[in-house]
C-alpha positions in Angstrom: -174.5 -110.3 -18.9 -176.6 -109.0 -21.7 -177.9 -106.1 -19.6 -174.5 -105.3 -18.2 -173.6 -104.9 -21.6 -176.2 -102.9 -22.6 -175.6 -100.4 -20.1 -171.8 -100.1 -20.9 -172.5 -99.8 -24.7 -175.1 -97.1 -23.6 -172.4 -95.4 -21.9 -169.8 -95.4 -24.7 -172.8 -94.1 -27.1 -173.4 -91.2 -24.4 -169.8 -90.3 -24.2 -169.4 -90.2 -27.8 -172.8 -88.2 -28.4 -171.5 -85.6 -25.6 -168.3 -85.2 -27.6 -170.1 -84.9 -30.8 -172.2 -82.3 -29.5 -169.2 -80.7 -28.0 -167.7 -80.4 -31.5 -170.9 -79.0 -32.9 -171.8 -76.3 -30.4 -168.4 -75.5 -28.8 -165.6 -76.5 -31.4 -163.2 -73.9 -30.0 -163.2 -75.8 -26.4 -163.0 -79.3 -28.4 -160.0 -78.0 -30.2 -158.1 -77.4 -27.3 -158.9 -80.7 -25.7 -158.1 -82.7 -28.7 -155.0 -80.4 -29.6 -156.6 -79.2 -32.8 -155.8 -76.2 -34.4 -158.7 -75.1 -36.9 -157.6 -72.4 -39.5 -160.3 -69.6 -39.7 -163.6 -70.0 -40.8 -163.1 -73.0 -42.8 -161.5 -74.7 -40.2 -164.1 -74.2 -37.9 -166.7 -75.5 -40.2 -164.8 -78.5 -40.8 -164.7 -79.1 -37.0 -168.4 -78.7 -36.8 -169.2 -80.9 -39.7 -166.5 -83.8 -39.5 -166.1 -84.8 -36.0 -169.9 -84.5 -35.1 -170.3 -86.9 -38.1 -167.8 -89.4 -36.6 -168.7 -89.1 -32.9 -172.7 -88.6 -33.4 -172.7 -91.5 -36.0 -170.9 -94.0 -33.6 -173.1 -92.7 -30.7 -176.1 -93.3 -32.4 -175.3 -96.8 -33.7 -174.2 -97.6 -30.2 -177.2 -96.5 -28.5 -179.5 -98.3 -30.8 -177.2 -101.6 -30.5 -177.6 -101.0 -26.8 -181.2 -100.2 -26.6 -182.0 -103.6 -28.8 -179.3 -105.7 -27.3 -178.6 -105.7 -31.2 -174.9 -106.7 -32.5 -175.8 -105.4 -36.0 -175.5 -101.9 -35.5 -172.1 -101.9 -33.4 -170.3 -102.7 -36.7 -170.6 -99.3 -37.1 -169.0 -97.7 -34.2 -166.3 -100.6 -34.2 -165.3 -99.8 -37.3 -165.2 -96.0 -36.7 -162.9 -96.5 -33.6 -160.8 -99.2 -35.3 -160.0 -96.9 -38.1 -159.2 -94.0 -35.6 -157.1 -96.3 -33.7 -155.3 -97.4 -37.0 -154.7 -94.0 -37.7 -153.2 -93.2 -34.4 -150.6 -96.1 -35.1 -150.0 -94.9 -38.4 -149.0 -91.4 -36.8 -146.8 -92.8 -34.2 -144.8 -94.8 -37.3 -144.7 -91.6 -39.2 -144.5 -89.0 -36.6 -143.4 -90.3 -33.3 -145.0 -90.1 -30.1 -145.8 -87.2 -27.6 -146.7 -87.4 -23.9 -150.5 -87.2 -25.3 -150.1 -90.1 -27.5 -151.0 -92.9 -25.6 -154.3 -91.8 -23.5 -156.6 -91.7 -26.5 -155.5 -95.0 -27.9 -156.2 -96.5 -24.4 -159.8 -95.2 -24.4 -160.4 -96.2 -28.2 -158.8 -99.7 -27.4 -161.2 -100.1 -24.6 -164.4 -98.9 -26.2 -163.0 -101.4 -29.2 -163.0 -104.1 -26.7 -166.3 -103.1 -24.8 -168.1 -103.3 -28.2 -166.4 -106.3 -29.4 -167.4 -107.9 -26.1 -171.2 -106.7 -26.9 -171.1 -107.8 -30.3 -170.3 -111.4 -29.1 -172.8 -111.2 -26.2 -175.9 -109.8 -28.1 -175.4 -112.6 -30.7 -176.0 -115.3 -28.3 -179.3 -116.9 -28.1 -181.3 -115.6 -24.7 
């Protein structure tokens, strides 16, 4: 079970790593995929700074946790994704929903569930 969790967490890390690199090197494409509209040079700079910071940090700590089968680094992506999902619920409450509201929530919830399961698995004695 531990090996399976290492692989799955590694896949979560890789996905987030690729998204982070996408925002860093091709923010215009990522803006379209994430329904964002950056305003001018500063908007592009924000997309190149803040989004890679979120995704790459989560990715790196997921990959460290997967590589070491260590639960402690998983707290970082767990917290990042939990706050992201919380923000989506707040947005629903304040702004309503759109046809594109639910799919990213499902992906975030699945990653939280997977990372949470890995957290439990990695905490058990071998």
